[in-house]
Structure formats: structure tokens, C-alpha cells
ZAMAR-201698 format. One line per field, with one value per residue (C-alpha): residue number from 1; residue in one letter; chain; x negated, y negated, z. Coordinates in steps of 0.02 Angstrom, whole numbers, always signed. Last residue first. Example, Ala and Ser with C-alpha at 12.3 -4.5 7.8 and 13.67 -1.06 7.14 Angstrom:
<drendos>
k = 2 1;
r = S A;
c = A A;
x = -684 -615;
y = +53 +225;
z = +357 +390;
</drendos>
This chain:
<drendos>
k = 185 184 183 182 181 180 179 178 177 176 175 174 173 172 171 170 169 168 167 166 165 164 163 162 161 160 159 158 157 156 155 154 153 152 151 150 149 148 147 146 145 144 143 142 141 140 139 138 137 136 135 134 133 132 131 130 129 128 127 126 125 124 123 122 121 120 119 118 117 116 115 114 113 112 111 110 109 108 107 106 105 104 103 102 101 100 99 98 97 96 95 94 93 92 91 90 89 88 87 86 85 84 83 82 81 80 79 78 77 76 75 74 73 72 71 70 69 68 67 66 65 64 63 62 61 60 59 58 57 56 55 54 53 52 51 50 49 48 47 46 45 44 43 42 41 40 39 38 37 36 35 34 33 32 31 30 29 28 27 26 25 24 23 22 21 20 19 18 17 16 15 14 13 12 11 10 9 8 7 6 5 4 3 2 1;
r = V V A L Q P A L A Q E L S P W D P A S T V D E T E C F E V N W P H Q I T A G A I N Q A L A R E L N D P S D D I L L D V G L G L C L P V K D Q V C Y L S S Y H L G I R E L W R G T V D H A D V A R H S T I H V V H G M A V W R N I A E V S G P Y P E A A L V H E E R H T Q E V C W R I Q E D K L R P I A W T H Q H E Y P L E V G F R G R A I L A F Q E W Y H H L T S D I D V A I L M;
c = A A A A A A A A A A A A A A A A A A A A A A A A A A A A A A A A A A A A A A A A A A A A A A A A A A A A A A A A A A A A A A A A A A A A A A A A A A A A A A A A A A A A A A A A A A A A A A A A A A A A A A A A A A A A A A A A A A A A A A A A A A A A A A A A A A A A A A A A A A A A A A A A A A A A A A A A A A A A A A A A A A A A A A A A A A A A A A A A A A A A A A A A A;
x = -112 +26 -21 -139 -21 +66 -96 -199 -174 -225 -369 -434 -390 -545 -655 -632 -540 -409 -327 -202 -203 -11 -100 -92 -174 -270 -340 -360 -495 -569 -731 -750 -731 -596 -632 -525 -390 -300 -203 -218 -40 -175 -148 -224 -342 -412 -375 -451 -653 -630 -557 -737 -730 -693 -573 -495 -347 -248 -403 -376 -552 -558 -462 -563 -709 -644 -619 -796 -877 -1074 -1104 -1169 -1030 -1062 -954 -823 -845 -940 -1029 -1148 -1255 -1389 -1342 -1253 -1417 -1490 -1366 -1402 -1572 -1516 -1436 -1525 -1597 -1447 -1412 -1278 -1137 -1064 -936 -913 -781 -658 -557 -402 -375 -331 -540 -560 -457 -528 -715 -678 -628 -747 -899 -831 -769 -911 -979 -1103 -1329 -1415 -1625 -1604 -1529 -1674 -1834 -1773 -1744 -1558 -1582 -1745 -1625 -1487 -1610 -1701 -1556 -1489 -1653 -1633 -1458 -1519 -1494 -1390 -1265 -1198 -1055 -961 -836 -798 -1007 -1001 -954 -1108 -1247 -1342 -1500 -1634 -1824 -1862 -1921 -1872 -1745 -1656 -1731 -1636 -1477 -1455 -1483 -1361 -1258 -1214 -1137 -1097 -968 -877 -994 -1109 -1014 -869 -727 -633 -499 -393 -241;
y = +457 +328 +136 +203 +196 +3 -35 +10 -161 -266 -125 -142 -361 -329 -232 -335 -355 -241 -62 +39 +167 +228 +170 +73 -84 +9 +77 -80 -110 +47 -2 -229 -183 -167 -70 +73 +179 +342 +474 +658 +754 +825 +743 +592 +652 +708 +510 +457 +555 +516 +289 +294 +189 +283 +278 +461 +499 +599 +750 +932 +978 +1114 +993 +845 +932 +1016 +808 +782 +854 +836 +857 +766 +788 +680 +747 +655 +444 +313 +172 +82 +16 +127 +290 +249 +244 +379 +480 +425 +451 +643 +710 +619 +802 +836 +727 +578 +621 +542 +580 +523 +599 +497 +577 +465 +433 +259 +203 +315 +207 +35 +118 +127 -42 -141 -49 -86 -279 -375 -228 -109 -184 -78 -58 +119 +188 +88 +131 +313 +357 +374 +207 +308 +437 +342 +227 +401 +502 +321 +368 +518 +485 +334 +159 +22 +117 +129 +226 +220 +124 -111 -145 -314 -397 -308 -355 -229 -339 -180 -215 -15 +11 -166 -216 -18 -27 -205 -147 +3 -80 -249 -103 +3 -142 -34 +27 +73 +56 +199 +273 +378 +368 +526 +471 +615 +552;
z = +1471 +1414 +1382 +1269 +1114 +1167 +1202 +1020 +969 +1109 +1084 +906 +933 +1057 +958 +780 +612 +665 +600 +679 +511 +460 +260 +122 +185 +299 +155 +68 +208 +208 +114 +168 +340 +467 +648 +652 +704 +643 +732 +693 +626 +504 +362 +448 +505 +321 +282 +426 +394 +203 +259 +342 +490 +622 +771 +793 +867 +968 +982 +1044 +1031 +885 +777 +831 +786 +586 +574 +609 +489 +483 +678 +803 +957 +1126 +1260 +1399 +1367 +1472 +1390 +1475 +1324 +1387 +1430 +1273 +1205 +1297 +1188 +1048 +1082 +1111 +987 +838 +805 +771 +632 +622 +579 +743 +853 +1048 +1152 +1250 +1373 +1422 +1612 +1649 +1678 +1545 +1423 +1514 +1468 +1299 +1296 +1394 +1282 +1094 +1179 +1074 +945 +1015 +995 +902 +966 +1034 +872 +757 +892 +884 +732 +651 +553 +425 +423 +356 +237 +209 +129 +24 -73 -95 -177 -281 -223 -299 -340 -193 -150 +7 -60 -46 +16 -61 +114 +180 +65 -22 -57 -142 -113 -95 +72 +152 +73 +106 +305 +320 +216 +363 +516 +452 +399 +549 +674 +812 +890 +726 +571 +684 +827 +786 +926 +946 +1079 +1188 +1276;
</drendos>
């Protein structure tokens, strides 16, 4: 099976970094548990872009710690014969440092893509399963007959309740929930 895995809020708790940067630069508190959509009304669009750019700088990328169980689950899938592509909405200039981070955490994967729109990429690669936190990406993947899975977050839990995606509160639970689907390579 070909699997595409997102990074931010999928492999690591991205919101902590984003919120810390927003508070430090703009004095705005952005509690994780209150983030029920992708919209961030307490910040202007240019402030959001600035915060995202900062989170993808070398010092922040390399400081990120993966969610417990994420690396182990993906490495087991690769050992089973699945092909894993890392697909991120990060800017292309974050590609090299992201690759170094993936190496540092010991994640096994086939390729790393930093693209603005990962669903067409997944279609071109022939991906069977997209693991991503974005309801928009998951919805568009489902519309293209790509299965979806996610770690539950305040912004996607409602989507997970109404759509045919595999979701779980953490990586060990997600790995277990995906086991029947990934039993056959």
C-alpha cells in the first residue's frame, strides 16, 4: 500500500510551536482546545503567514518532537512492505531541514514532498491512504477514493464523526485502528 503522511499536527504537536510563536510576537493566546476550525480570527492573515514561516525555520523544525508511537508505527509499516511518502504543506525551502529532522527522529520513508496542494500529488503517486489532520485535505482525498486517517484534534473531530475516516486520539490507537487495512501489503 502507498501511504502519504503529513507532518505538522500529524507527526508532531505543531500547535504548541505555532501558539508559542504567536504569543511571543503578537501577544495573542491561542489555546489548542479552542481551535475548532482552521480560521484564527485573533490574527491577521499576514500574521498567520509569519507564524507559519517561523515554525518552519531550522531551529523550530529540528526542535520538534514526534508524537509518541508515530515513528515506531510508520517504521513497522515500512518493514511490512508499505511505501510511505511524507507530504507536507511546508514551503519548498523547508525541504532540506525537514529531511534532516526526519533522519534525526529515525523515520523510514520513501520520499519527502513539500507542496502547496498534496491531494493532486497523492493522486499522481497512486497513494491509497492519506494520514493528515486537515479536514479539507481528507475530504478532497476521500472524493478521489483515497482513504483517510487522522489524529483527532479540536479542528477535525467533528469531521471525523461524520465522514468515513479512521481517527484516533493518538498514534498507538491509530496504528491499531489501521491494522486490518494495512495487514495486506
